[in-house]
LOFI-659649 format. One record per residue: residue number from 1; x, y, z of N, C-alpha, C in turn. Coordinates in steps of 0.05 Angstrom, whole numbers. Layout:
<atoms>
ATOM;NUM;X;Y;Z;X;Y;Z;X;Y;Z .
...
</atoms>
This chain:
<atoms>
ATOM;1;239;582;-149;258;563;-136;259;537;-151 .
ATOM;2;283;527;-156;286;502;-170;286;480;-148 .
ATOM;3;267;461;-150;263;442;-129;266;413;-139 .
ATOM;4;286;399;-129;289;370;-136;264;355;-128 .
ATOM;5;256;336;-145;233;319;-140;208;328;-153 .
ATOM;6;209;350;-168;185;361;-180;189;365;-210 .
ATOM;7;167;364;-225;167;371;-253;162;401;-255 .
ATOM;8;179;416;-268;177;445;-269;181;456;-297 .
ATOM;9;171;479;-302;175;493;-328;197;514;-323 .
ATOM;10;220;510;-337;243;528;-334;252;538;-361 .
ATOM;11;265;561;-362;274;573;-387;304;569;-391 .
ATOM;12;311;565;-416;339;563;-423;352;591;-421 .
ATOM;13;373;593;-405;387;619;-401;415;618;-412 .
ATOM;14;426;594;-417;454;592;-427;458;566;-442 .
ATOM;15;473;567;-464;479;544;-479;509;538;-477 .
ATOM;16;517;512;-475;545;504;-474;548;479;-492 .
ATOM;17;572;470;-494;578;446;-511;567;421;-497 .
ATOM;18;563;422;-471;554;398;-457;525;399;-448 .
ATOM;19;510;420;-456;482;422;-449;473;451;-447 .
ATOM;20;449;455;-435;439;482;-430;433;485;-401 .
ATOM;21;434;510;-392;427;516;-365;399;528;-364 .
ATOM;22;383;519;-345;355;527;-342;352;543;-316 .
ATOM;23;332;561;-317;327;578;-293;297;584;-292 .
ATOM;24;288;590;-267;260;598;-263;258;628;-261 .
ATOM;25;280;642;-268;280;671;-267;298;682;-245 .
ATOM;26;306;665;-227;324;673;-205;353;667;-213 .
ATOM;27;370;669;-193;399;665;-198;406;636;-200 .
ATOM;28;390;618;-188;396;590;-188;392;578;-216 .
ATOM;29;410;560;-224;408;547;-250;413;517;-248 .
ATOM;30;402;503;-267;406;474;-267;413;465;-295 .
ATOM;31;431;445;-297;440;435;-323;421;415;-335 .
ATOM;32;415;418;-360;401;397;-376;422;387;-396 .
ATOM;33;432;362;-392;453;351;-409;447;352;-439 .
ATOM;34;467;354;-455;464;358;-484;446;336;-497 .
ATOM;35;449;311;-487;433;290;-499;403;292;-493 .
ATOM;36;397;310;-474;369;314;-466;356;338;-479 .
ATOM;37;373;355;-491;363;380;-502;347;375;-528 .
ATOM;38;321;384;-529;305;380;-553;317;395;-577 .
ATOM;39;314;383;-600;324;396;-624;311;423;-629 .
ATOM;40;327;443;-634;317;470;-639;314;487;-615 .
ATOM;41;318;475;-591;315;491;-566;336;512;-564 .
ATOM;42;328;536;-557;347;559;-556;342;576;-531 .
ATOM;43;360;595;-527;357;612;-504;330;626;-504 .
ATOM;44;317;626;-481;290;638;-478;268;618;-481 .
ATOM;45;274;594;-492;253;573;-495;247;561;-467 .
ATOM;46;222;555;-463;214;542;-438;211;512;-441 .
ATOM;47;223;497;-423;222;468;-424;209;457;-398 .
ATOM;48;194;435;-401;184;422;-377;203;399;-370 .
ATOM;49;214;401;-346;235;381;-338;230;371;-309 .
ATOM;50;242;349;-304;242;338;-276;270;343;-265 .
ATOM;51;271;353;-241;297;360;-228;303;339;-207 .
ATOM;52;328;329;-208;337;310;-187;367;312;-183 .
ATOM;53;379;293;-169;407;294;-164;420;270;-178 .
ATOM;54;443;275;-192;456;254;-206;472;237;-187 .
ATOM;55;488;218;-198;503;199;-181;524;212;-164 .
ATOM;56;531;237;-171;551;252;-155;537;274;-138 .
ATOM;57;510;270;-135;494;289;-119;494;317;-129 .
ATOM;58;497;320;-155;495;346;-168;466;350;-179 .
ATOM;59;455;373;-175;428;378;-184;428;378;-215 .
ATOM;60;409;365;-227;408;361;-256;379;359;-265 .
ATOM;61;375;364;-291;348;363;-302;346;342;-324 .
ATOM;62;322;332;-328;316;313;-350;289;319;-362 .
ATOM;63;287;315;-388;261;319;-401;244;293;-399 .
ATOM;64;256;272;-389;242;246;-386;224;248;-360 .
ATOM;65;202;235;-361;183;236;-338;188;212;-319 .
ATOM;66;191;218;-293;194;196;-274;168;183;-268 .
ATOM;67;168;160;-255;144;146;-248;129;158;-225 .
ATOM;68;143;176;-210;129;190;-188;145;215;-182 .
ATOM;69;132;235;-169;145;259;-159;139;262;-130 .
ATOM;70;150;282;-117;145;287;-89;115;293;-85 .
ATOM;71;103;280;-65;74;284;-60;57;263;-73 .
ATOM;72;68;245;-88;53;224;-102;61;196;-91 .
ATOM;73;43;177;-95;50;149;-89;48;133;-115 .
ATOM;74;66;114;-118;67;98;-143;79;71;-137 .
ATOM;75;73;51;-154;85;25;-152;111;25;-167 .
ATOM;76;133;19;-153;160;18;-166;172;-10;-162 .
ATOM;77;187;-19;-181;199;-46;-180;227;-45;-166 .
ATOM;78;232;-65;-150;257;-68;-136;278;-78;-156 .
ATOM;79;299;-62;-160;321;-69;-179;345;-80;-165 .
ATOM;80;350;-72;-140;373;-82;-126;369;-79;-96 .
ATOM;81;382;-97;-81;381;-96;-51;410;-95;-41 .
ATOM;82;416;-74;-26;444;-71;-17;444;-67;14 .
ATOM;83;468;-62;25;470;-56;53;458;-29;60 .
ATOM;84;457;-12;40;446;15;45;415;15;45 .
ATOM;85;404;-3;29;374;-4;27;367;-17;1 .
ATOM;86;342;-12;-7;332;-23;-32;331;-1;-53 .
ATOM;87;340;-8;-78;339;11;-99;316;5;-118 .
ATOM;88;300;25;-125;276;22;-141;279;36;-168 .
ATOM;89;267;24;-188;266;36;-214;245;58;-215 .
ATOM;90;254;83;-218;234;105;-220;231;116;-248 .
ATOM;91;242;100;-268;238;108;-296;259;126;-307 .
ATOM;92;280;131;-291;302;149;-300;328;133;-300 .
ATOM;93;350;147;-308;376;134;-308;385;127;-280 .
ATOM;94;378;143;-260;385;138;-233;362;125;-218 .
ATOM;95;369;105;-202;348;91;-186;343;106;-160 .
ATOM;96;321;100;-147;312;114;-123;317;96;-98 .
ATOM;97;330;107;-78;336;91;-54;312;90;-35 .
ATOM;98;306;66;-27;286;61;-5;301;52;19 .
ATOM;99;307;70;38;323;63;62;308;42;79 .
ATOM;100;323;26;94;311;5;110;292;17;131 .
ATOM;101;298;41;141;281;53;162;254;63;151 .
ATOM;102;252;65;124;227;73;111;211;50;100 .
ATOM;103;219;26;107;205;2;98;185;-7;119 .
ATOM;104;161;-15;111;141;-26;129;141;-56;128 .
ATOM;105;154;-67;108;159;-96;106;183;-99;87 .
ATOM;106;194;-123;86;218;-127;69;210;-137;41 .
ATOM;107;214;-121;21;207;-130;-6;229;-147;-19 .
ATOM;108;222;-163;-39;241;-180;-52;250;-168;-79 .
ATOM;109;271;-178;-90;282;-169;-115;261;-174;-137 .
ATOM;110;255;-153;-153;236;-156;-175;207;-150;-166 .
ATOM;111;202;-148;-140;176;-142;-129;169;-113;-133 .
ATOM;112;143;-107;-137;134;-80;-139;124;-71;-112 .
ATOM;113;132;-47;-103;123;-36;-77;111;-9;-81 .
ATOM;114;92;-2;-64;79;24;-64;96;43;-47 .
ATOM;115;105;65;-58;122;84;-44;115;112;-51 .
ATOM;116;124;130;-34;123;159;-40;152;169;-43 .
ATOM;117;156;192;-55;182;204;-57;184;227;-37 .
ATOM;118;208;230;-25;212;253;-7;241;262;-8 .
ATOM;119;247;285;3;274;294;5;285;288;33 .
ATOM;120;307;274;35;318;267;61;333;291;73 .
ATOM;121;345;287;96;358;309;110;382;320;95 .
ATOM;122;394;304;77;417;313;62;409;326;36 .
ATOM;123;383;327;30;374;339;5;371;319;-18 .
ATOM;124;376;294;-12;374;273;-33;345;263;-35 .
ATOM;125;338;255;-59;312;242;-62;313;214;-52 .
ATOM;126;292;205;-39;290;178;-28;261;169;-29 .
ATOM;127;256;144;-23;229;132;-24;222;123;4 .
ATOM;128;196;122;10;185;112;35;160;96;29 .
ATOM;129;156;74;44;132;58;42;110;69;60 .
ATOM;130;116;89;75;97;102;93;81;123;78 .
ATOM;131;62;114;62;49;131;42;23;144;52 .
ATOM;132;16;141;77;-9;150;88;-17;178;80 .
ATOM;133;2;197;81;-4;225;76;-5;232;47 .
ATOM;134;0;213;29;-2;219;0;-27;207;-13 .
ATOM;135;-42;191;2;-65;177;-10;-89;196;-11 .
ATOM;136;-105;192;-31;-128;210;-36;-152;203;-18 .
ATOM;137;-168;223;-12;-192;220;5;-218;223;-11 .
ATOM;138;-216;221;-38;-240;225;-54;-246;199;-70 .
ATOM;139;-245;177;-56;-251;151;-70;-279;150;-80 .
ATOM;140;-283;139;-104;-310;138;-116;-326;114;-107 .
ATOM;141;-322;106;-81;-336;82;-71;-354;89;-47 .
ATOM;142;-375;74;-44;-393;77;-22;-397;52;-7 .
ATOM;143;-413;53;14;-418;30;32;-426;5;16 .
ATOM;144;-414;-17;22;-419;-44;11;-407;-48;-17 .
ATOM;145;-394;-28;-28;-379;-32;-53;-356;-51;-48 .
ATOM;146;-348;-67;-68;-325;-85;-65;-301;-72;-79 .
ATOM;147;-278;-73;-65;-254;-60;-75;-230;-78;-73 .
ATOM;148;-209;-70;-87;-183;-84;-86;-163;-65;-74 .
ATOM;149;-145;-75;-58;-126;-57;-45;-100;-71;-37 .
ATOM;150;-80;-55;-30;-55;-65;-20;-51;-57;9 .
ATOM;151;-46;-76;26;-40;-70;54;-11;-60;55 .
ATOM;152;-7;-35;62;21;-24;62;33;-21;90 .
ATOM;153;16;-23;110;27;-21;138;7;-33;157 .
ATOM;154;17;-46;178;0;-57;200;6;-42;226 .
ATOM;155;-15;-34;239;-12;-21;265;-27;-37;286 .
ATOM;156;-13;-42;308;-26;-58;330;-49;-43;342 .
ATOM;157;-48;-16;341;-69;0;353;-93;5;335 .
ATOM;158;-88;8;309;-109;16;290;-119;-6;271 .
ATOM;159;-101;-23;262;-108;-44;243;-90;-44;219 .
ATOM;160;-101;-50;196;-85;-51;171;-91;-27;154 .
ATOM;161;-70;-12;147;-73;11;129;-72;0;100 .
ATOM;162;-92;8;84;-95;-2;57;-96;20;37 .
ATOM;163;-83;16;14;-85;34;-8;-103;21;-29 .
ATOM;164;-128;30;-30;-147;20;-49;-140;30;-77 .
ATOM;165;-138;12;-96;-130;19;-124;-103;33;-124 .
ATOM;166;-87;28;-103;-60;40;-100;-61;70;-96 .
ATOM;167;-85;82;-90;-86;111;-88;-105;122;-67 .
ATOM;168;-125;107;-58;-144;117;-39;-139;106;-10 .
ATOM;169;-143;124;9;-137;118;37;-159;101;50 .
ATOM;170;-151;78;62;-170;60;74;-158;46;98 .
ATOM;171;-175;35;115;-166;21;139;-184;-3;144 .
ATOM;172;-171;-26;151;-186;-48;162;-182;-46;192 .
ATOM;173;-203;-39;208;-200;-35;237;-189;-60;251 .
ATOM;174;-175;-56;272;-162;-78;287;-182;-101;293 .
ATOM;175;-207;-94;301;-226;-115;308;-235;-132;284 .
ATOM;176;-231;-121;259;-238;-135;235;-215;-150;222 .
ATOM;177;-191;-148;234;-167;-157;221;-163;-187;223 .
ATOM;178;-163;-201;200;-157;-230;201;-128;-235;209 .
ATOM;179;-123;-258;221;-96;-263;231;-75;-267;209 .
ATOM;180;-84;-274;184;-65;-280;163;-57;-257;145 .
ATOM;181;-69;-233;150;-63;-210;134;-37;-197;144 .
ATOM;182;-19;-190;125;6;-177;132;12;-155;112 .
ATOM;183;31;-138;119;38;-116;101;49;-128;75 .
ATOM;184;40;-117;53;47;-128;27;25;-146;15 .
ATOM;185;5;-152;31;-17;-169;21;-35;-154;2 .
ATOM;186;-43;-167;-19;-64;-157;-37;-91;-168;-27 .
ATOM;187;-111;-151;-24;-136;-160;-12;-160;-152;-29 .
ATOM;188;-181;-168;-26;-208;-161;-36;-225;-155;-12 .
ATOM;189;-238;-132;-11;-253;-124;13;-279;-110;6 .
ATOM;190;-295;-106;27;-320;-92;24;-318;-66;40 .
ATOM;191;-329;-45;28;-330;-19;42;-351;-20;64 .
ATOM;192;-342;-20;89;-360;-21;112;-371;7;118 .
ATOM;193;-357;28;110;-366;55;116;-347;75;104 .
ATOM;194;-356;100;102;-339;122;92;-339;143;114 .
ATOM;195;-316;150;124;-314;170;145;-319;198;134 .
ATOM;196;-324;217;151;-329;245;143;-307;257;127 .
ATOM;197;-282;249;133;-259;260;119;-253;245;92 .
ATOM;198;-269;225;86;-266;211;61;-252;184;63 .
ATOM;199;-239;178;85;-225;153;88;-246;130;88 .
ATOM;200;-237;107;77;-255;84;75;-249;65;98 .
ATOM;201;-270;55;111;-267;32;130;-274;7;114 .
ATOM;202;-256;-12;116;-260;-37;101;-265;-61;119 .
ATOM;203;-277;-81;107;-280;-107;120;-274;-128;99 .
ATOM;204;-259;-148;108;-254;-171;90;-276;-192;92 .
ATOM;205;-295;-186;109;-318;-205;113;-342;-195;97 .
ATOM;206;-358;-214;89;-383;-207;76;-403;-197;96 .
ATOM;207;-426;-188;86;-448;-181;105;-454;-205;123 .
ATOM;208;-463;-199;147;-465;-220;168;-480;-245;158 .
ATOM;209;-503;-242;144;-518;-265;137;-504;-282;115 .
ATOM;210;-488;-269;99;-473;-283;78;-448;-295;91 .
ATOM;211;-435;-280;108;-410;-290;121;-416;-314;139 .
ATOM;212;-440;-314;151;-448;-336;168;-447;-363;153 .
ATOM;213;-456;-363;129;-456;-388;113;-427;-397;107 .
ATOM;214;-410;-377;100;-382;-384;94;-368;-394;120 .
ATOM;215;-374;-381;142;-362;-389;168;-371;-417;176 .
ATOM;216;-397;-423;171;-407;-449;178;-393;-471;161 .
ATOM;217;-390;-466;135;-376;-485;118;-347;-489;127 .
ATOM;218;-335;-467;136;-307;-469;146;-305;-486;171 .
ATOM;219;-325;-483;189;-324;-499;213;-329;-529;207 .
ATOM;220;-346;-535;188;-351;-563;180;-325;-574;168 .
ATOM;221;-311;-559;153;-286;-568;141;-265;-573;163 .
ATOM;222;-264;-555;183;-246;-559;205;-252;-585;221 .
ATOM;223;-278;-590;224;-286;-614;239;-279;-639;223 .
ATOM;224;-282;-638;197;-276;-661;180;-246;-668;182 .
ATOM;225;-229;-647;185;-201;-651;187;-191;-659;215 .
ATOM;226;-210;-657;234;-203;-662;262;-220;-685;274 .
ATOM;227;-225;-705;258;-240;-728;268;-269;-723;273 .
ATOM;228;-281;-703;260;-309;-697;262;-317;-680;286 .
ATOM;229;-298;-665;297;-305;-648;320;-285;-625;323 .
ATOM;230;-294;-606;340;-277;-584;349;-273;-588;379 .
ATOM;231;-249;-584;389;-244;-588;418;-248;-563;434 .
ATOM;232;-267;-547;424;-276;-522;439;-304;-516;429 .
ATOM;233;-317;-497;443;-344;-490;435;-349;-460;439 .
ATOM;234;-374;-451;438;-380;-423;440;-375;-411;468 .
ATOM;235;-369;-428;487;-362;-419;514;-332;-413;517 .
ATOM;236;-317;-419;497;-288;-415;499;-281;-385;498 .
ATOM;237;-257;-378;506;-249;-350;507;-248;-339;479 .
ATOM;238;-255;-313;476;-255;-300;449;-228;-302;435 .
ATOM;239;-206;-298;451;-179;-299;438;-173;-326;428 .
ATOM;240;-182;-347;442;-177;-375;434;-193;-381;408 .
ATOM;241;-218;-373;407;-234;-377;383;-222;-363;359 .
ATOM;242;-213;-338;363;-200;-323;342;-175;-336;332 .
ATOM;243;-159;-346;351;-134;-359;344;-139;-385;328 .
ATOM;244;-159;-400;335;-164;-426;322;-180;-424;296 .
ATOM;245;-198;-404;294;-216;-403;271;-212;-378;254 .
ATOM;246;-200;-357;266;-198;-332;251;-224;-316;253 .
ATOM;247;-243;-325;269;-269;-312;271;-271;-298;299 .
ATOM;248;-287;-277;299;-294;-266;325;-312;-285;340 .
ATOM;249;-315;-282;366;-333;-300;381;-362;-297;372 .
ATOM;250;-370;-272;365;-397;-268;355;-402;-282;329 .
ATOM;251;-382;-281;310;-385;-294;284;-385;-324;288 .
ATOM;252;-369;-334;307;-368;-363;313;-395;-373;323 .
ATOM;253;-406;-357;341;-432;-365;353;-454;-365;331 .
ATOM;254;-453;-345;313;-473;-345;291;-471;-370;274 .
ATOM;255;-446;-377;267;-442;-401;250;-451;-426;265 .
ATOM;256;-444;-428;290;-452;-452;306;-482;-453;308 .
ATOM;257;-495;-430;313;-524;-430;314;-537;-439;288 .
ATOM;258;-526;-431;266;-536;-439;240;-533;-469;236 .
ATOM;259;-510;-480;244;-506;-509;241;-524;-525;259 .
ATOM;260;-530;-514;283;-549;-527;301;-577;-528;289 .
ATOM;261;-584;-505;278;-611;-503;266;-614;-523;243 .
ATOM;262;-593;-528;228;-593;-547;206;-589;-575;215 .
ATOM;263;-585;-579;241;-581;-605;254;-556;-620;243 .
ATOM;264;-536;-603;238;-511;-615;228;-490;-620;250 .
ATOM;265;-496;-609;274;-477;-612;296;-492;-616;322 .
ATOM;266;-477;-623;342;-487;-622;370;-464;-611;387 .
ATOM;267;-472;-599;409;-452;-585;426;-452;-599;454 .
ATOM;268;-428;-605;463;-424;-616;490;-412;-595;508 .
ATOM;269;-405;-602;532;-394;-582;551;-367;-570;541 .
ATOM;270;-353;-585;524;-326;-576;516;-321;-579;486 .
ATOM;271;-340;-590;471;-335;-595;442;-358;-588;425 .
ATOM;272;-353;-586;399;-373;-585;378;-369;-610;361 .
ATOM;273;-390;-626;358;-388;-652;345;-406;-652;320 .
ATOM;274;-395;-661;298;-411;-663;274;-429;-687;274 .
ATOM;275;-454;-684;267;-473;-707;266;-467;-723;241 .
ATOM;276;-471;-749;245;-469;-767;222;-440;-774;216 .
</atoms>
């Protein structure tokens, strides 16, 4: 079966003035335009081609390699933005459409986005930023390794879905999610754990004892910018602390405890005040 979106090995079954027709042995045939036909290629020769649809939605073959095929994820550059959607450069004469409904955030012109290729209901090739099912589960990383990744989707229920190295499946759980992370963000993270199925759990925070020092420095900086104090303390509601500092209440209390131990602050009924 000749399948658009895949690289296939097909045999030349017919030659014409405008190209050759290729087949996988069945009745279905696909045209390889004359400018694409390798020198010396003749009937019976096998060629490796990519099959797609041309601008008139006719099935056609090319010996050029696309930047991705169905079942893969790849970074493609935005070439144009229209009312229909975003058009991406897939390395061929025809660009790949990324429909608005398949976007997890709005990319800009010239930006590179991580997408997969799929066949839409009309049989046309299209792109989607929902790449979860194409990412690999055999990442070469273990607990506490540091990784780089792209946040490709945010879920209110689960957290931030991340493609580590643009290819491995990972998640920043909702409870670990900083307020400033959004889809399209490039992040540096730590592997907090590896699930049985191979998915990575990530944290953008360091180990607790290291993160505590960073959090403490951050609180001191906040106090310096606010007249030497914070107008809340460890008794404040968790959501309020998270909103103001980006820290969980537990992390906030660890940092405050560290600053108290170092005698850098004092705590009142409603404030944290920097000494000196």
